[in-house]
C-alpha positions as CSV (number, residue, x, y, z in Angstrom):
1,M,-59.4,-14.9,-8.0
2,T,-61.5,-17.5,-9.7
3,A,-65.3,-17.4,-9.7
4,R,-65.4,-20.4,-7.3
5,E,-63.2,-18.6,-4.7
6,H,-65.3,-15.5,-5.0
7,R,-68.5,-17.4,-4.2
8,S,-66.9,-19.1,-1.2
9,N,-66.1,-15.7,0.3
10,H,-69.7,-14.5,0.0
11,R,-71.8,-15.1,3.1
12,V,-75.5,-15.1,3.0
13,Q,-77.1,-12.8,5.6
14,P,-79.6,-14.6,7.9
15,F,-83.3,-13.7,7.5
16,T,-84.4,-11.4,10.3
17,I,-87.7,-9.7,11.0
18,S,-87.4,-6.0,11.7
19,T,-89.6,-3.0,11.8
20,P,-90.4,-1.8,8.3
21,S,-88.9,1.5,7.4
22,Y,-92.3,3.1,7.1
23,L,-92.8,2.5,10.9
24,G,-89.9,4.8,11.7
25,R,-89.9,7.3,14.6
26,P,-92.3,9.8,12.8
27,M,-94.9,7.0,12.3
28,R,-94.6,5.5,15.7
29,I,-95.8,8.7,17.5
30,P,-99.2,8.9,15.6
31,L,-99.7,5.1,16.1
32,F,-99.2,5.5,19.8
33,V,-101.6,8.4,20.0
34,A,-104.2,6.5,17.9
35,G,-103.8,3.5,20.3
36,V,-104.4,5.7,23.3
37,L,-107.4,7.3,21.7
38,C,-108.8,3.9,20.9
39,C,-108.3,2.9,24.5
40,V,-110.2,6.0,25.8
41,V,-113.1,5.5,23.4
42,G,-113.2,1.8,24.2
43,V,-113.5,2.5,27.9
44,I,-116.2,5.0,27.3
45,W,-118.2,2.5,25.2
46,I,-117.8,-0.2,27.8
47,L,-119.1,2.2,30.6
48,Q,-122.0,3.2,28.4
49,G,-122.8,-0.3,27.5
50,I,-122.9,-1.5,31.1
51,N,-125.1,1.5,32.1
52,V,-122.5,3.2,34.2
53,L,-122.1,6.3,32.0
54,P,-125.6,7.6,31.1
55,G,-126.7,10.1,28.5
56,S,-126.4,8.4,25.1
57,F,-128.3,6.1,22.8
58,M,-125.6,3.4,23.7
59,T,-126.5,3.5,27.4
60,G,-127.7,0.1,28.6
61,H,-127.0,-1.8,25.4
62,M,-124.6,-4.6,26.0
63,K,-123.4,-4.8,22.4
64,W,-121.6,-1.4,22.9
65,A,-119.7,-2.9,25.9
66,V,-118.5,-5.7,23.6
67,Y,-117.6,-3.3,20.9
68,G,-115.7,-1.2,23.5
69,A,-113.8,-4.2,24.7
70,F,-112.7,-5.0,21.2
71,L,-111.7,-1.4,20.6
72,L,-109.8,-1.3,23.9
73,L,-107.9,-4.4,22.9
74,A,-107.0,-2.9,19.5
75,G,-105.9,0.3,21.2
76,V,-103.6,-1.6,23.6
77,G,-102.2,-3.6,20.6
78,L,-101.5,-0.4,18.7
79,S,-99.9,1.3,21.7
80,V,-97.7,-1.7,22.4
81,A,-96.6,-2.1,18.8
82,A,-95.8,1.6,18.6
83,R,-93.7,1.5,21.7
84,R,-91.7,-1.6,20.8
85,P,-88.1,-0.8,20.2
86,R,-86.7,-1.2,16.7
87,V,-84.7,-4.3,16.0
């Protein structure tokens, strides 16, 4: 077999995006738990910020509702990313 024949038999694999190996099953569980915790804390901050949940220095300050909304969105993103099936 010549070098040219050898090269013609070689097929280039297409570029695919897959989950990195460090996001295997053991890492996905803590990511999901962290996402759920972020969601819970985010909801608490929202409720305190809009003065529904009293008893904190955050009660009645709208900036905490905004921070809570961002944390809630981050938590949902983490949870969804952790639950995505591997490709």
